[in-house]
All heavy atoms as an XYZ file, in Angstrom:
963
protein
N       1.183     20.952     32.934
C       2.066     19.933     32.403
C       1.294     18.998     31.473
O       1.777     18.675     30.404
C       2.700     19.176     33.569
C       3.599     18.077     33.154
S       5.124     18.788     32.515
C       6.067     17.351     32.321
N       0.109     18.595     31.912
C      -0.713     17.673     31.120
C      -1.116     18.309     29.786
O      -1.125     17.643     28.753
C      -1.944     17.265     31.929
C      -2.709     16.145     31.326
N      -3.454     16.302     30.189
C      -2.836     14.846     31.682
C      -4.014     15.159     29.869
N      -3.653     14.258     30.776
N      -1.430     19.600     29.790
C      -1.819     20.303     28.564
C      -0.651     20.428     27.585
O      -0.849     20.371     26.368
C      -2.366     21.698     28.888
C      -3.787     21.646     29.406
O      -4.488     20.658     29.185
N      -4.200     22.679     30.094
N       0.553     20.600     28.126
C       1.726     20.691     27.261
C       1.955     19.375     26.525
O       2.276     19.368     25.345
C       2.975     21.069     28.063
C       3.013     22.513     28.474
C       4.301     22.819     29.188
C       4.324     24.285     29.612
N       5.582     24.627     30.285
N       1.813     18.266     27.221
C       1.991     16.948     26.606
C       0.938     16.729     25.522
O       1.255     16.260     24.424
C       1.943     15.832     27.678
C       3.167     15.941     28.590
C       1.889     14.455     27.016
C       3.164     15.003     29.765
N      -0.306     17.081     25.809
C      -1.368     16.936     24.809
C      -1.084     17.804     23.591
O      -1.284     17.390     22.451
C      -2.731     17.294     25.419
C      -3.295     16.238     26.348
C      -4.577     16.684     26.979
C      -5.710     16.568     26.013
N      -7.016     16.880     26.640
N      -0.588     19.013     23.829
C      -0.267     19.931     22.732
C       0.865     19.368     21.881
O       0.801     19.397     20.644
C       0.114     21.319     23.284
O      -0.964     21.824     24.070
C       0.437     22.281     22.161
N       1.895     18.837     22.504
C       3.025     18.262     21.772
C       2.573     17.047     20.960
O       2.924     16.915     19.778
C       4.173     17.896     22.735
C       4.792     19.175     23.296
C       5.223     17.041     22.040
C       5.786     18.946     24.417
N       1.796     16.174     21.556
C       1.303     14.989     20.855
C       0.438     15.402     19.664
O       0.566     14.854     18.571
C       0.536     14.054     21.815
C       1.514     13.408     22.793
C      -0.234     12.991     21.043
C       0.871     12.615     23.893
N      -0.425     16.369     19.855
C      -1.272     16.858     18.766
C      -0.432     17.451     17.653
O      -0.658     17.174     16.470
C      -2.264     17.907     19.301
O      -3.057     17.324     20.328
C      -3.157     18.420     18.189
N       0.565     18.240     18.005
C       1.438     18.861     17.009
C       2.195     17.805     16.203
O       2.258     17.871     14.975
C       2.424     19.818     17.689
C       3.382     20.455     16.738
C       2.969     21.478     15.886
C       4.697     20.013     16.659
C       3.855     22.060     14.995
C       5.583     20.590     15.779
C       5.164     21.617     14.936
N       2.758     16.824     16.875
C       3.512     15.758     16.190
C       2.584     14.963     15.271
O       2.935     14.671     14.127
C       4.209     14.840     17.221
C       4.766     13.589     16.557
C       5.315     15.593     17.944
N       1.405     14.635     15.739
C       0.444     13.894     14.928
C       0.052     14.680     13.683
O       0.037     14.141     12.577
C      -0.811     13.554     15.761
O      -0.416     12.810     16.912
C      -1.808     12.762     14.945
N      -0.249     15.943     13.845
C      -0.635     16.779     12.702
C       0.517     16.916     11.708
O       0.308     16.896     10.498
C      -1.100     18.157     13.165
C      -2.412     18.137     13.929
S      -3.755     17.402     12.989
C      -3.916     18.587     11.678
N       1.728     17.046     12.202
C       2.900     17.147     11.326
C       3.060     15.877     10.502
O       3.283     15.937      9.289
C       4.179     17.402     12.149
O       4.007     18.599     12.905
C       5.394     17.513     11.260
N       2.913     14.712     11.138
C       3.017     13.445     10.419
C       1.912     13.304      9.377
O       2.153     12.852      8.258
C       2.974     12.273     11.398
C       4.206     12.104     12.282
C       3.963     11.008     13.316
C       5.432     11.825     11.458
N       0.717     13.696      9.711
C      -0.406     13.620      8.772
C      -0.158     14.531      7.574
O      -0.355     14.138      6.421
C      -1.737     13.969      9.479
C      -2.843     14.185      8.461
C      -2.125     12.878     10.457
N       0.284     15.741      7.826
C       0.534     16.685      6.730
C       1.674     16.217      5.837
O       1.607     16.354      4.613
C       0.817     18.081      7.280
C      -0.382     18.780      7.911
C       0.045     20.091      8.542
C      -1.477     19.008      6.891
N       2.730     15.661      6.419
C       3.840     15.143      5.611
C       3.376     13.981      4.752
O       3.732     13.871      3.584
C       4.991     14.693      6.508
S       5.892     16.063      7.241
N       2.584     13.114      5.319
C       2.054     11.975      4.577
C       1.174     12.443      3.424
O       1.252     11.923      2.320
C       1.262     11.064      5.525
O       0.611     10.065      4.802
N       0.332     13.432      3.676
C      -0.554     13.945      2.631
C       0.247     14.574      1.502
O      -0.072     14.382      0.328
C      -1.522     14.973      3.196
S      -2.777     14.266      4.271
N       1.296     15.298      1.826
C       2.059     15.956      0.776
C       2.791     14.938     -0.095
O       2.898     15.127     -1.292
C       3.031     16.974      1.368
O       4.029     16.338      2.127
N       3.280     13.845      0.482
C       3.914     12.789     -0.300
C       2.890     12.128     -1.212
O       3.174     11.847     -2.372
C       4.563     11.748      0.610
C       5.818     12.230      1.285
C       6.409     11.148      2.146
C       7.660     11.625      2.844
N       8.259     10.579      3.672
N       1.717     11.873     -0.682
C       0.641     11.272     -1.469
C       0.299     12.181     -2.647
O       0.188     11.732     -3.785
C      -0.586     11.045     -0.583
C      -1.801     10.484     -1.297
C      -1.716      8.998     -1.550
O      -0.958      8.285     -0.894
N      -2.492      8.514     -2.494
N       0.146     13.454     -2.377
C      -0.207     14.410     -3.433
C       0.901     14.526     -4.470
O       0.629     14.646     -5.664
C      -0.523     15.780     -2.827
C      -1.814     15.784     -2.049
C      -2.021     17.073     -1.270
O      -1.081     17.807     -1.003
N      -3.256     17.336     -0.888
N       2.145     14.469     -4.034
C       3.268     14.550     -4.968
C       3.258     13.343     -5.901
O       3.415     13.494     -7.112
C       4.588     14.628     -4.211
C       5.789     14.778     -5.122
C       7.059     14.970     -4.332
C       8.232     15.173     -5.277
N       9.483     15.360     -4.559
N       3.073     12.147     -5.356
C       3.023     10.935     -6.171
C       1.860     10.997     -7.159
O       2.012     10.662     -8.339
C       2.905      9.701     -5.280
N       0.698     11.438     -6.689
C      -0.465     11.562     -7.568
C      -0.188     12.552     -8.698
O      -0.548     12.304     -9.856
C      -1.698     12.000     -6.775
C      -2.242     10.921     -5.874
C      -3.433     11.377     -5.043
O      -4.000     12.460     -5.320
O      -3.795     10.648     -4.098
N       0.468     13.646     -8.390
C       0.780     14.662     -9.385
C       1.733     14.118    -10.454
O       1.535     14.347    -11.650
C       1.389     15.888     -8.704
O       1.779     16.833     -9.652
N       2.761     13.396    -10.026
C       3.721     12.817    -10.969
C       3.028     11.805    -11.878
O       3.234     11.798    -13.093
C       4.910     12.173    -10.214
C       5.762     11.314    -11.125
C       5.750     13.250     -9.563
N       2.168     10.972    -11.304
C       1.449      9.978    -12.114
C       0.460     10.667    -13.046
O       0.333     10.292    -14.214
C       0.776      8.921    -11.217
C       1.855      8.089    -10.520
C      -0.163      8.032    -12.034
C       1.347      7.158     -9.453
N      -0.236     11.683    -12.560
C      -1.145     12.439    -13.437
C      -0.397     13.028    -14.629
O      -0.863     12.955    -15.765
C      -1.849     13.558    -12.665
C      -3.153     13.118    -12.061
O      -3.861     12.296    -12.620
N      -3.470     13.656    -10.901
N       0.770     13.623    -14.378
C       1.574     14.187    -15.464
C       2.002     13.101    -16.447
O       1.982     13.298    -17.662
C       2.811     14.904    -14.910
C       2.469     16.174    -14.138
O       1.315     16.664    -14.243
O       3.358     16.668    -13.417
N       2.396     11.940    -15.908
C       2.800     10.817    -16.751
C       1.636     10.355    -17.633
O       1.810     10.131    -18.829
C       3.292      9.666    -15.872
C       3.750      8.456    -16.641
C       5.060      8.372    -17.084
C       2.893      7.410    -16.913
C       5.497      7.264    -17.787
C       3.310      6.298    -17.618
C       4.622      6.225    -18.058
N       0.459     10.230    -17.027
C      -0.715      9.794    -17.794
C      -1.081     10.816    -18.864
O      -1.398     10.451    -20.001
C      -1.903      9.551    -16.857
C      -1.760      8.364    -15.904
C      -2.931      8.324    -14.930
C      -1.648      7.057    -16.677
N      -1.029     12.069    -18.509
C      -1.351     13.128    -19.468
C      -0.420     13.077    -20.676
O      -0.840     13.282    -21.804
C      -1.265     14.494    -18.779
C      -1.804     15.625    -19.612
C      -1.834     16.919    -18.813
O      -2.464     16.940    -17.744
O      -1.202     17.891    -19.275
N       0.839     12.787    -20.431
C       1.823     12.753    -21.517
C       1.787     11.448    -22.311
O       2.137     11.448    -23.491
C       3.227     12.955    -20.944
N       1.336     10.342    -21.691
C       1.530      9.041    -22.322
C       0.268      8.236    -22.623
O       0.364      7.216    -23.307
C       2.474      8.195    -21.466
C       3.850      8.794    -21.410
O       4.520      8.910    -22.424
N       4.272      9.217    -20.231
N      -0.880      8.643    -22.126
C      -2.105      7.923    -22.473
C      -2.550      8.317    -23.876
O      -2.424      9.471    -24.279
C      -3.234      8.250    -21.490
C      -3.381      7.377    -20.267
C      -4.558      7.845    -19.412
C      -3.532      5.908    -20.593
N      -3.087      7.348    -24.601
C      -3.633      7.631    -25.927
C      -4.875      8.522    -25.807
O      -5.063      9.437    -26.581
C      -4.020      6.322    -26.646
C      -2.856      5.431    -26.966
C      -2.082      5.897    -28.193
O      -2.302      6.965    -28.744
N      -1.129      5.076    -28.600
N      -5.722      8.220    -24.828
C      -6.971      8.965    -24.630
C      -6.692     10.278    -23.902
O      -5.764     10.379    -23.105
C      -7.960      8.127    -23.823
N      -7.509     11.257    -24.181
C      -7.362     12.526    -23.469
C      -8.494     12.745    -22.466
O      -8.380     13.598    -21.595
C      -7.320     13.687    -24.460
O      -8.506     13.707    -25.228
N      -9.564     11.974    -22.584
C     -10.702     12.097    -21.674
C     -10.759     10.850    -20.789
O     -11.170      9.781    -21.236
C     -11.997     12.265    -22.464
C     -13.179     12.578    -21.570
O     -12.963     13.106    -20.471
O     -14.320     12.280    -21.977
N     -10.314     10.982    -19.552
C     -10.273      9.857    -18.629
C     -10.368     10.372    -17.198
O     -10.172     11.555    -16.938
C      -8.982      9.047    -18.812
C      -7.728      9.852    -18.606
C      -7.142      9.955    -17.356
C      -7.126     10.540    -19.666
C      -6.000     10.720    -17.158
C      -5.981     11.294    -19.470
C      -5.420     11.377    -18.225
O      -4.296     12.124    -18.028
N     -10.659      9.472    -16.288
C     -10.642      9.787    -14.855
C      -9.745      8.772    -14.158
O      -9.583      7.648    -14.638
C     -12.051      9.755    -14.228
O     -12.606      8.451    -14.402
C     -12.956     10.797    -14.846
N      -9.173      9.188    -13.049
C      -8.292      8.298    -12.292
C      -8.635      8.341    -10.811
O      -9.143      9.343    -10.308
C      -6.791      8.650    -12.480
C      -6.345      8.401    -13.887
C      -6.494     10.062    -12.061
N      -8.357      7.247    -10.138
C      -8.420      7.216     -8.676
C      -7.164      6.504     -8.190
O      -6.618      5.639     -8.869
C      -9.694      6.525     -8.184
O      -9.754      5.200     -8.653
N      -6.697      6.898     -7.012
C      -5.407      6.449     -6.504
C      -5.552      5.700     -5.192
O      -6.388      6.044     -4.366
C      -4.494      7.657     -6.253
C      -4.210      8.468     -7.480
C      -4.972      9.593     -7.778
C      -3.185      8.121     -8.328
C      -4.710     10.362     -8.895
C      -2.907      8.878     -9.453
C      -3.673      9.992     -9.741
N      -4.674      4.715     -4.993
C      -4.562      4.077     -3.685
C      -3.562      4.888     -2.870
O      -3.011      5.878     -3.342
C      -4.047      2.641     -3.848
O      -2.669      2.654     -4.220
N      -3.299      4.460     -1.658
C      -2.250      5.087     -0.852
C      -0.890      4.666     -1.394
O      -0.743      3.581     -1.967
C      -2.363      4.663      0.612
C      -3.592      5.254      1.296
O      -4.076      6.297      0.829
O      -4.045      4.665      2.282
N       0.122      5.503     -1.195
C       1.467      5.143     -1.623
C       2.068      4.132     -0.654
O       1.662      4.045      0.506
C       2.394      6.375     -1.733
C       2.500      7.107     -0.396
C       1.974      7.280     -2.853
C       3.542      8.227     -0.405
N       3.015      3.369     -1.170
C       3.751      2.413     -0.355
C       5.138      2.280     -0.976
O       5.388      2.832     -2.040
C       3.029      1.070     -0.315
C       3.357      0.264      0.926
O       4.345      0.592      1.619
O       2.639     -0.702      1.214
N       6.025      1.542     -0.334
C       7.359      1.350     -0.896
C       7.679     -0.136     -0.947
O       7.093     -0.938     -0.217
C       8.411      2.083     -0.078
O       8.484      1.537      1.219
N       8.619     -0.472     -1.834
C       9.033     -1.862     -1.958
C      10.495     -1.937     -2.362
O      10.999     -1.055     -3.053
C       8.170     -2.625     -2.987
O       8.571     -3.992     -2.996
C       8.294     -2.032     -4.372
N      11.127     -2.995     -1.932
C      12.502     -3.311     -2.349
C      12.500     -4.604     -3.162
O      13.554     -5.119     -3.507
C      13.406     -3.489     -1.133
C      13.638     -2.234     -0.358
C      14.554     -2.513      0.834
N      14.691     -1.333      1.651
C      15.708     -0.491      1.572
N      16.673     -0.698      0.716
N      15.759      0.564      2.353
N      11.341     -5.135     -3.458
C      11.224     -6.437     -4.097
C      11.072     -6.372     -5.609
O      10.676     -7.348     -6.224
C      10.048     -7.214     -3.496
C      10.243     -7.484     -2.023
C       9.458     -6.852     -1.080
C      11.234     -8.345     -1.575
C       9.641     -7.088      0.278
C      11.430     -8.588     -0.232
C      10.616     -7.949      0.698
O      10.818     -8.185      2.015
N      11.378     -5.243     -6.204
C      11.297     -5.112     -7.653
C      12.724     -5.000     -8.179
O      13.412     -4.015     -7.925
C      10.463     -3.879     -8.059
C      10.444     -3.705     -9.557
C       9.041     -4.009     -7.524
N      13.149     -6.028     -8.921
C      14.516     -6.051     -9.448
C      14.584     -5.335    -10.799
O      13.563     -5.029    -11.421
C      14.976     -7.501     -9.610
O      14.182     -8.134    -10.597
N      15.809     -5.101    -11.263
C      16.012     -4.483    -12.575
C      15.364     -5.312    -13.680
O      14.785     -4.766    -14.611
C      17.502     -4.318    -12.874
C      18.159     -3.224    -12.048
O      17.425     -2.477    -11.373
O      19.394     -3.128    -12.078
N      15.462     -6.637    -13.573
C      14.873     -7.489    -14.618
C      13.349     -7.378    -14.626
O      12.735     -7.388    -15.692
C      15.315     -8.945    -14.454
O      14.918     -9.449    -13.196
N      12.735     -7.219    -13.473
C      11.277     -7.037    -13.407
C      10.900     -5.695    -14.029
O       9.911     -5.595    -14.761
C      10.770     -7.124    -11.948
C      11.042     -8.505    -11.363
C       9.304     -6.759    -11.851
C      10.321     -9.640    -12.044
N      11.680     -4.659    -13.760
C      11.429     -3.342    -14.367
C      11.502     -3.466    -15.888
O      10.648     -2.944    -16.609
C      12.413     -2.279    -13.840
C      12.322     -0.992    -14.655
C      12.138     -1.993    -12.369
N      12.510     -4.181    -16.391
C      12.640     -4.377    -17.842
C      11.437     -5.108    -18.418
O      10.940     -4.759    -19.493
C      13.928     -5.130    -18.171
C      15.161     -4.298    -17.908
O      15.105     -3.072    -17.908
N      16.283     -4.956    -17.664
N      10.945     -6.109    -17.712
C       9.762     -6.858    -18.168
C       8.543     -5.943    -18.195
O       7.769     -5.951    -19.155
C       9.522     -8.096    -17.272
C      10.624     -9.136    -17.502
C       8.138     -8.690    -17.521
C      10.639    -10.267    -16.491
N       8.358     -5.133    -17.133
C       7.208     -4.222    -17.099
C       7.278     -3.223    -18.250
O       6.270     -2.916    -18.886
C       7.144     -3.487    -15.754
C       6.656     -4.352    -14.616
S       6.324     -3.410    -13.114
C       7.971     -3.195    -12.466
N       8.465     -2.718    -18.531
C       8.621     -1.763    -19.632
C       8.317     -2.425    -20.979
O       7.697     -1.805    -21.846
C      10.026     -1.173    -19.629
C      10.258     -0.221    -18.462
C      11.675      0.299    -18.451
N      11.893      1.229    -17.352
C      13.039      1.838    -17.119
N      14.081      1.624    -17.911
N      13.161      2.676    -16.099
N       8.747     -3.666    -21.152
C       8.462     -4.391    -22.397
C       6.960     -4.640    -22.546
O       6.403     -4.495    -23.636
C       9.229     -5.712    -22.426
N       6.302     -4.983    -21.455
C       4.848     -5.205    -21.487
C       4.107     -3.908    -21.770
O       3.075     -3.902    -22.438
C       4.368     -5.821    -20.172
C       4.745     -7.273    -19.996
C       4.112     -8.172    -21.043
O       2.894     -8.057    -21.310
O       4.855     -9.000    -21.600
N       4.628     -2.792    -21.271
C       3.989     -1.492    -21.507
C       3.978     -1.150    -22.994
O       3.054     -0.476    -23.471
C       4.703     -0.400    -20.715
N       4.980     -1.619    -23.723
C       5.022     -1.377    -25.166
C       3.829     -2.024    -25.878
O       3.385     -1.554    -26.917
C       6.329     -1.914    -25.765
C       7.595     -1.151    -25.405
C       8.822     -1.909    -25.886
C       7.555      0.252    -25.992
N       3.322     -3.112    -25.319
C       2.189     -3.838    -25.909
C       0.839     -3.267    -25.482
O      -0.183     -3.615    -26.044
C       2.247     -5.316    -25.511
C       3.513     -6.018    -25.936
C       3.530     -7.426    -25.369
C       4.882     -8.070    -25.539
N       4.942     -9.376    -24.852
N       0.832     -2.412    -24.475
C      -0.406     -1.865    -23.927
C      -0.910     -0.745    -24.841
O      -0.300      0.307    -24.937
C      -0.155     -1.340    -22.508
C      -1.415     -0.991    -21.775
O      -2.395     -0.579    -22.372
N      -1.382     -1.142    -20.462
N      -2.018     -0.978    -25.494
C      -2.542     -0.029    -26.487
C      -3.125      1.235    -25.867
O      -3.408      2.187    -26.573
C      -3.583     -0.716    -27.354
C      -2.972     -1.815    -28.187
C      -3.970     -2.464    -29.093
C      -3.361     -3.695    -29.662
N      -3.150     -3.753    -31.011
N      -3.292      1.261    -24.542
C      -3.776      2.471    -23.874
C      -2.717      3.572    -23.891
O      -3.042      4.747    -23.774
C      -4.133      2.181    -22.414
C      -5.436      1.474    -22.202
S      -5.751      1.158    -20.437
C      -5.612      2.782    -19.718
N      -1.446      3.168    -23.986
C      -0.343      4.103    -23.846
C       0.377      4.320    -25.170
O       0.445      3.439    -26.010
C       0.650      3.596    -22.791
C       0.091      3.621    -21.407
C      -0.631      2.551    -20.908
C       0.258      4.729    -20.607
C      -1.173      2.582    -19.630
C      -0.279      4.774    -19.329
C      -0.997      3.699    -18.842
N       0.950      5.501    -25.321
C       1.738      5.848    -26.498
C       3.047      5.067    -26.485
O       3.481      4.571    -25.448
C       2.045      7.344    -26.506
C       0.819      8.224    -26.595
C       1.209      9.691    -26.483
C      -0.013     10.587    -26.497
N       0.326     11.991    -26.279
N       3.683      5.015    -27.622
C       5.008      4.397    -27.735
C       6.072      5.431    -27.373
O       5.831      6.623    -27.396
C       5.248      3.888    -29.162
C       4.187      2.927    -29.653
C       4.137      1.690    -28.811
C       3.050      0.744    -29.337
N       2.431     -0.020    -28.302
N       7.268      4.967    -27.039
C       8.384      5.865    -26.763
C       8.325      6.547    -25.411
O       8.807      7.668    -25.253
N       7.750      5.880    -24.414
C       7.661      6.459    -23.069
C       9.066      6.629    -22.490
O       9.899      5.729    -22.583
C       6.800      5.567    -22.146
C       5.362      5.533    -22.644
C       6.880      6.036    -20.698
C       4.473      4.557    -21.893
N       9.314      7.766    -21.892
C      10.592      8.034    -21.238
C      10.432      7.787    -19.737
O       9.568      8.366    -19.097
C      11.031      9.467    -21.501
C      11.317      9.729    -22.970
C      11.941     11.067    -23.173
C      12.161     11.469    -24.585
N      12.197     10.545    -25.625
N      11.272      6.912    -19.209
C      11.216      6.532    -17.803
C      12.428      7.075    -17.050
O      13.450      7.394    -17.642
C      11.229      5.006    -17.659
C      10.038      4.296    -18.242
C      10.125      3.653    -19.467
C       8.837      4.252    -17.559
C       9.046      2.973    -19.994
C       7.747      3.577    -18.078
C       7.862      2.936    -19.299
O       6.792      2.276    -19.807
N      12.329      7.060    -15.737
C      13.464      7.387    -14.869
C      14.398      6.184    -14.797
O      14.028      5.071    -15.181
C      12.962      7.736    -13.470
N      15.592      6.405    -14.278
C      16.536      5.314    -14.081
C      16.072      4.365    -12.985
O      15.164      4.664    -12.215
N      16.718      3.232    -12.911
C      16.344      2.199    -11.942
C      16.954      2.488    -10.580
O      17.906      3.248    -10.456
C      16.781      0.841    -12.475
C      16.093      0.503    -13.788
C      16.697     -0.722    -14.401
C      16.123     -0.898    -15.808
N      16.909     -1.843    -16.570
N      16.385      1.854     -9.558
C      16.794      2.097     -8.179
C      16.717      0.789     -7.395
O      16.277     -0.231     -7.913
C      15.847      3.142     -7.570
O      16.151      3.365     -6.228
N      17.136      0.821     -6.148
C      17.024     -0.364     -5.285
C      15.700     -0.394     -4.539
O      15.287     -1.421     -4.031
C      18.180     -0.411     -4.293
C      19.502     -0.644     -4.960
C      20.598     -0.765     -3.939
C      21.920     -0.782     -4.658
N      22.683     -1.946     -4.501
N      15.059      0.745     -4.435
C      13.774      0.833     -3.746
C      12.855      1.731     -4.566
O      13.300      2.698     -5.179
C      13.939      1.420     -2.347
C      12.637      1.527     -1.596
C      12.834      2.046     -0.173
O      13.936      2.330      0.260
N      11.750      2.155      0.543
N      11.580      1.392     -4.566
C      10.601      2.168     -5.322
C       9.405      2.522     -4.455
O       9.062      1.808     -3.525
C      10.100      1.375     -6.536
C      11.188      1.024     -7.499
C      11.699     -0.263     -7.570
C      11.733      1.993     -8.335
C      12.716     -0.582     -8.451
C      12.753      1.678     -9.219
C      13.232      0.390     -9.277
O      14.241      0.094    -10.149
N       8.795      3.624     -4.788
C       7.501      3.986     -4.234
C       6.484      3.508     -5.257
O       6.682      3.682     -6.459
C       7.383      5.519     -4.052
C       8.515      6.055     -3.161
C       6.004      5.903     -3.525
C       8.528      5.496     -1.758
N       5.419      2.886     -4.804
C       4.416      2.452     -5.770
C       3.020      2.875     -5.342
O       2.756      3.146     -4.174
C       4.479      0.942     -6.023
C       4.004      0.070     -4.882
C       2.684     -0.346     -4.805
C       4.892     -0.367     -3.907
C       2.248     -1.152     -3.768
C       4.471     -1.172     -2.867
C       3.150     -1.568     -2.809
O       2.729     -2.364     -1.776
N       2.162      2.931     -6.348
C       0.783      3.341     -6.132
C      -0.094      2.639     -7.161
O       0.257      2.580     -8.337
C       0.662      4.860     -6.278
C      -0.734      5.398     -6.121
S      -0.779      7.193     -6.340
C      -0.319      7.718     -4.708
N      -1.212      2.127     -6.708
C      -2.178      1.530     -7.635
C      -3.126      2.626     -8.117
O      -3.574      3.455     -7.332
C      -2.939      0.408     -6.948
C      -2.045     -0.783     -6.725
C      -2.787     -1.988     -6.195
N      -1.868     -3.089     -6.040
C      -1.112     -3.309     -4.969
N      -1.191     -2.496     -3.955
N      -0.296     -4.323     -4.911
N      -3.397      2.593     -9.420
C      -4.210      3.620    -10.048
C      -5.287      2.951    -10.883
O      -5.000      2.048    -11.663
C      -3.343      4.536    -10.952
C      -4.181      5.593    -11.624
C      -2.215      5.158    -10.148
N      -6.513      3.394    -10.704
C      -7.622      2.928    -11.533
C      -7.899      4.003    -12.569
O      -8.088      5.167    -12.222
C      -8.881      2.669    -10.676
O      -8.545      1.718     -9.659
C     -10.020      2.144    -11.515
N      -7.885      3.592    -13.835
C      -8.094      4.521    -14.940
C      -9.396      4.152    -15.636
O      -9.588      3.004    -16.029
C      -6.937      4.443    -15.960
C      -5.598      4.688    -15.256
C      -7.157      5.423    -17.103
C      -4.390      4.364    -16.110
N     -10.277      5.132    -15.773
C     -11.562      4.924    -16.454
C     -11.571      5.738    -17.743
O     -11.424      6.959    -17.711
C     -12.724      5.362    -15.580
S     -12.857      4.414    -14.062
N     -11.724      5.036    -18.865
C     -11.844      5.666    -20.179
C     -13.155      5.164    -20.765
O     -13.318      3.962    -20.978
C     -10.662      5.303    -21.096
C      -9.342      5.729    -20.454
C     -10.837      5.933    -22.468
C      -8.104      5.239    -21.179
N     -14.074      6.086    -21.012
C     -15.435      5.733    -21.434
C     -16.023      4.772    -20.414
O     -16.107      5.104    -19.251
C     -15.438      5.158    -22.850
C     -14.969      6.169    -23.884
O     -15.254      7.374    -23.717
O     -14.295      5.760    -24.854
N     -16.399      3.574    -20.832
C     -16.963      2.584    -19.900
C     -15.943      1.518    -19.529
O     -16.291      0.522    -18.913
C     -18.198      1.922    -20.510
C     -19.356      2.891    -20.610
O     -19.486      3.793    -19.783
N     -20.185      2.716    -21.622
N     -14.700      1.705    -19.909
C     -13.646      0.734    -19.660
C     -12.811      1.173    -18.454
O     -12.286      2.282    -18.418
C     -12.760      0.612    -20.904
C     -11.803     -0.549    -20.824
O     -12.061     -1.492    -20.055
O     -10.780     -0.519    -21.543
N     -12.698      0.286    -17.468
C     -11.924      0.577    -16.264
C     -10.776     -0.415    -16.166
O     -10.984     -1.624    -16.250
C     -12.810      0.469    -15.009
O     -13.896      1.386    -15.141
C     -12.022      0.788    -13.758
N      -9.560      0.107    -15.997
C      -8.385     -0.738    -15.822
C      -7.627     -0.304    -14.576
O      -7.730      0.832    -14.136
C      -7.435     -0.653    -17.041
O      -7.020      0.693    -17.195
C      -8.115     -1.136    -18.311
N      -6.848     -1.226    -14.054
C      -6.046     -0.945    -12.869
C      -4.572     -1.164    -13.212
O      -4.225     -2.152    -13.860
C      -6.471     -1.861    -11.726
O      -5.662     -1.647    -10.601
N      -3.728     -0.232    -12.803
C      -2.292     -0.309    -13.036
C      -1.562      0.012    -11.738
O      -2.069      0.747    -10.893
C      -1.861      0.698    -14.103
C      -2.369      0.392    -15.466
N      -3.671      0.640    -15.852
C      -1.755     -0.160    -16.531
C      -3.828      0.258    -17.103
N      -2.684     -0.230    -17.543
N      -0.357     -0.530    -11.615
C       0.523     -0.174    -10.512
C       1.685      0.606    -11.100
O       2.337      0.140    -12.034
C       1.044     -1.418     -9.781
O      -0.069     -2.163     -9.290
C       1.945     -1.031     -8.614
N       1.926      1.788    -10.569
C       3.012      2.647    -11.028
C       4.125      2.638     -9.998
O       3.874      2.753     -8.801
C       2.509      4.082    -11.240
C       1.666      4.222    -12.463
C       0.327      3.895    -12.446
C       2.229      4.666    -13.648
C      -0.448      4.009    -13.580
C       1.460      4.786    -14.791
C       0.118      4.461    -14.761
N       5.364      2.512    -10.487
C       6.549      2.522     -9.631
C       7.298      3.825     -9.881
O       7.588      4.168    -11.026
C       7.437      1.312     -9.932
C       6.738      0.026     -9.572
C       5.923     -0.626    -10.479
C       6.877     -0.516     -8.296
C       5.257     -1.793    -10.144
C       6.214     -1.684     -7.951
C       5.409     -2.313     -8.884
O       4.754     -3.458     -8.535
N       7.585      4.537     -8.802
C       8.247      5.828     -8.889
C       9.609      5.771     -8.208
O       9.859      4.905     -7.372
C       7.401      6.912     -8.206
C       6.087      7.260     -8.883
C       4.976      6.366     -8.397
C       5.744      8.686     -8.604
N      10.453      6.750     -8.556
C      11.742      6.880     -7.891
C      11.505      7.176     -6.408
O      10.435      7.673     -6.038
C      12.563      8.027     -8.526
O      11.780      9.224     -8.477
C      12.953      7.712     -9.952
N      12.475      6.886     -5.542
C      12.285      7.147     -4.110
C      11.940      8.596     -3.776
O      11.230      8.854     -2.812
C      13.626      6.744     -3.487
C      14.195      5.750     -4.443
C      13.745      6.200     -5.810
N      12.418      9.540     -4.586
C      12.085     10.941     -4.340
C      10.737     11.328     -4.964
O      10.303     12.469     -4.850
C      13.186     11.869     -4.848
C      13.425     11.731     -6.346
O      12.689     11.003     -7.036
O      14.379     12.371     -6.834
N      10.105     10.375     -5.615
C       8.777     10.526     -6.242
C       8.745     11.635     -7.296
O       7.752     12.328     -7.445
C       7.692     10.761     -5.184
C       7.457      9.563     -4.324
S       6.168      9.794     -3.120
C       6.963     10.842     -1.940
N       9.834     11.770     -8.042
C       9.881     12.781     -9.095
C       9.591     12.226    -10.479
O       9.280     12.995    -11.385
C      11.239     13.487     -9.105
C      11.371     14.474     -7.979
O      10.370     15.040     -7.520
N      12.570     14.673     -7.491
N       9.733     10.883    -10.665
C       9.541     10.294    -11.977
C       9.005      8.879    -11.876
O       9.253      8.183    -10.887
C      10.863     10.241    -12.746
C      11.415     11.598    -13.129
C      12.727     11.443    -13.854
O      13.725     11.067    -13.256
N      12.709     11.719    -15.148
N       8.326      8.450    -12.940
C       7.849      7.085    -13.056
C       8.992      6.233    -13.596
O       9.657      6.609    -14.564
C       6.608      6.993    -13.980
C       6.225      5.557    -14.240
C       5.450      7.761    -13.359
N       9.223      5.060    -12.981
C      10.258      4.141    -13.421
C       9.654      3.081    -14.336
O      10.246      2.708    -15.344
C      10.937      3.470    -12.211
C      11.938      2.421    -12.648
C      11.604      4.509    -11.332
N       8.474      2.589    -13.999
C       7.766      1.612    -14.805
C       6.337      1.509    -14.274
O       5.983      2.079    -13.251
C       8.460      0.258    -14.785
O       8.458     -0.275    -13.482
N       5.535      0.743    -14.990
C       4.180      0.462    -14.533
C       3.756     -0.881    -15.078
O       4.370     -1.416    -16.013
C       3.204      1.559    -14.952
C       2.962      1.645    -16.427
C       1.900      0.977    -17.026
C       3.789      2.402    -17.244
C       1.676      1.051    -18.381
C       3.579      2.493    -18.594
C       2.528      1.815    -19.177
N       2.726     -1.432    -14.477
C       2.190     -2.715    -14.971
C       0.683     -2.696    -14.862
O       0.101     -2.023    -13.993
C       2.761     -3.888    -14.183
C       2.305     -3.932    -12.730
C       2.797     -5.157    -12.026
C       2.239     -5.183    -10.598
N       2.519     -6.415     -9.916
N       0.052     -3.410    -15.777
C      -1.397     -3.607    -15.701
C      -1.670     -4.668    -14.649
O      -0.950     -5.658    -14.545
C      -1.941     -4.024    -17.056
N      -2.684     -4.465    -13.845
C      -3.017     -5.443    -12.793
C      -4.047     -6.432    -13.302
O      -4.791     -6.223    -14.175
C      -3.560     -4.742    -11.559
C      -2.503     -3.857    -10.920
O      -1.323     -4.060    -11.101
N      -2.936     -2.867    -10.193
């Protein structure tokens, strides 16, 4: 009986860890694709924080972030974003180009399929 409980607990823990890792990897992949398509530079490195979610980003804040992104010379003009939502997944990303390191926060759709906006930190 004791071994069955340990086995079940181990299985549940491993399942949660694997699900968490796959979400993290999916978010990283979407952001990598976004950077590849929209960064001016082609030679860069990135590092990622853990994903998290927020409900504290309003439509007006998304609009402000998008307007600020237009002024960011690291990124191309005409970026295509996903539609707005009530909740976002976000991730902090450190981008290194040559000797210049910057930090940005990227906001993704809840299904983590597209970038909604980003901001320089």
